N, C-alpha and C positions, 0 to 999 in steps of 0.2 A: 229198742226192745228191751226190759228187764232181761239178766241174766238170768234169773230163774225161769223165766220165759222161752229164752232161748234152748236151756237145757230142758224144759218140757218140751217142746216142740222136736228136739233131736229123738230124747226118748220116743215120743208118737211115732217117728219116722221107724225105728224098728220094729214096732208092731206090723210093719209093711212088708216086712223081707221076702219079695216073692212069693207072696200069696197068690196062688192063681197062675203064675207065670207057663206052667204047662199047658195051662186051657188055650194059651192065647198064642203061643208062639207056633211057626209052621210047623207042619207033620213032621217033616226031617228031622227035626231038633227035638221035639215035642219031650220024647222020652229023656235026652239027655237032661234037657233042662228041669225036667219035672224030677232025674232022681237027684242032680246037683241040687236043685233047691230042698229038696228034703232033706237031703244029708246037712245043710247047711241049718235048716229049722230045727233041724232036731238034736245038734250039737250043743253040748253043755260047756263047751271051753270057748267063750269070747275071745281070748286071744289066738287062738287057733283059727278061728274064722277072720279074725282081723286079718292074719299073715296070708291064708289062701285066696282070698276075696279077690286082690287083683286081679290073679291068672285069669279068674270067671271072667274079670271085666274086660281083661283084653279078647277073651275069647268072644265075648259077645261083642264087641267093639269089629272084632274081623266078620262075624256073621252079617251085623248090620252094613258093611262094608259091601259085601257081597251080596244084600238084599236090600237096598236104602230105603225102600220102601214101604218093607214089609212092618204092619201095624204092631203084629205080636213080639217080633224081636226088638222093636221099639220103644215098648211099654215094659218089655224086660229090662234091657237096658236103662231105663227112666228109673224104675223101681231099685235095682241093685247099686246104681250109682248114690242115688238119694239116700239108701240105707247105711252106704260106706262114707259118704261127706257126713251125714248127719250123726252119726253114732262112735264110728272110728278112726275120724281124721281130726288132729287136735290144733293145725296149723291152720289159721283162720285165712289165707291166700289160697291154700290147697282145698280146703274145704268150699269154698265161694268158687271155686274153679270148677270141683267137680259136681258142684250142685246145680251150677250152670249148665254143665253136658246135659245131667237129669234132665234139666227144664227142657233143653234141646230137643231130646230124643223125644220127651211125652208130647211136645208141641209139633213135631213132625208126625205123630201119631194122631193126634186129634186135631190139629187146627186145617189140614186140606177140607175136611169135611164140615168145619163149623169156621171159615176165614172172618165172617163177620164177630163173632166172639172175640177171636185173638184180636182184631184190628180194634175193637172196642174196649181194650186194656186199660188205655189211658182215658176213655171218654168218660161221662158222667156215670154213676153208679145205676141211676134208674136204666139207661143205654144197655149197660151190661146186664142188670139182673132179667131185664124181659126177655133177652134173647138166651139166656141159661134155662130159662122158664119152659121154652121150647124144645130142650134137649130131648130127643127120643131113648127108648130102651137099650136100642141096638148100640148105641155108643158109650155104655156104663164103664166098660173096661178103660177106654181112654182118656173118658171124663175124668175116673178117679184118678188114674195115673198122672193127668196134667194138673189136677187140683193137689195132689200129694208133692209133687215136682216143684210147683208154684210155691207151697209152704216150706220146702226146703229151701228154695232160694232165698226166701224172707228170712229163714232162721240163719243160713249162712251168713248173710250180709247185714246183720242186727242194725248196723249203723246207718244204713240207707233208708231215711226216713220215706222217700218216695215212693221204695218198697213195702214199708210199714204201713202208709196208708191205703195198701191193697189190700190190706185182709180181708177187709169186708167182700171183699169178690170173691177170695179163696173160701170164705164162709159161703157164701150163695152158691158156688160150684159144690161144695161137701152137702149142704141143703139139698141141690139137685139130686144126689147122686142116693141120699137115704130116700125122699120122694120115690126114687123109681125102684129102690130095693132098699126097703128098711134093714133088710140082714145082711147086705152085701160084704162080703170079707171077713166074714164071722162079727160084724159089729163094729169094725176098726175105725169106720170114718165116725162114728158115734164120738171116738175119742180126741179125734180133730175137733170135731164140734165142741166137745166139752172143755178142752184147753183155750179154745179161741174165746167161749163165753164168761172163762174167769180170769184172762190175761189182768182185768183192771179191775178195779172196786167199783161198786154200783154209783158211787158220783160221778166217776169219769166214765160209764159207760157201761161197765161190765153187769154181766147177768148171771148172778151165781146161781139162781135157781136152776135156771135152764141149765148151766152145765152141770149141776148134781143131776138133773134128770138125764141129761144125756150120759154122764158116766154109770150110771145105773143102767141103763138100756145097753152100754156095751159090756157091762159085765154079765148081763142078763143072757145076751147073744151068745155069749162066750161059753155059756155053761159055768161061769167063774171061774173056769181055769187060764184065764189073761191077767195075769198080777199085773202085767204093766198097766191097766184100767184100775186097780187099787191103787197102784204108787200114782199115778197121774192125779186121779180121785184126791188120794191125801195131799199132794203137792199144791193143788190148784185149788178146789174147795175148800178144804178145810181150812187151809192155810189161811185162806182169802176171809171167811167166816170167822175166825178162831176158834173153830172146834176141836178142842185139844182130845176130847173123848173119842169122837169118832177117827180122827187122826190117826191114834195109837191102835185103836181097832184095827184101821187097814192095815196099817203096816206090820202090825204083829200077825197078820193073815197071811201076808206076801212073805215074812220071813221062816213062816212055820210050813207053808206050803211045799207041796212036792214038785217041783220046777219042771217036771218031766211030763210033757203032754204033746199029744201029736200035733206038731205044726207050730209049738208055742215054746218049746223047750230053753232055746236059744234068748227068746224075747223075755221067759222067765228068771231066767239066768240073770239078765239084765237087771231085770227088775228088782232082783233081791239087791244087788250091789246098791241101788240107787235107795231101796227101801231101809238097809242100813246106815244110810247118809241122813236121811230124813230124821230116823230114829236117834240119831246122836247128836242132831242139831236142835230137837223137839225143846229142849228146857230154853236153852235160847231165844229161840222164837215167840214160844208162849208166854 
């Protein structure tokens, strides 16, 4: 996977930062998880969050040890480990290890109810897609966590071409998420779909028009408050089709926006950091 694509998937993981965890963890821990999640999401200093997250990870590990089949705790663990590995860990081997832990937790939440899908991961795409199309709405949270963790594992091990070849299956899972609930997680699944559609130029299977539509959908569903949507839109769609005007407009909108927004402050601060990099490299790229 190209380095630019790897970076984008890592950024996309940031928008998953424990959204909805309070709704899926067990009753005894829901208030704690919800309050901690809100504190993380609304923080404006990524370095503080990066320093503090390991303690929360270990706390979740302990809760899972005590309740190993609790799907809510497993989903919370998968989401947080995915974010930490994809956004804050720089050492490749460590990022791969933590991303695989996220995938393991997500699989333990999702696969017991859908063993056929998990077993067909290595089978032809048509077999996998047919089973995904039958997934019910009641499994939406676990489905989304599984798709996100799988994408994170690919991002962390981008040199593994066997994993990269599985991207269409991740895409199928995400498409099922938005079929079941187009507005799920404030439109965040559309960001994944936008990135996947714009990883490659059209001659190699890329779908820039679809990607643009996905990014626009994500922006609309967030009410324009998710600045990461603009960053990924600029990084992937506009650079793929060499639209400098749209690129510069999106980057400027991110840099001048107030990053403070309920549940999105940390994501928006990260987005502004990436937008500054896009601004500084634009003359060399276009």
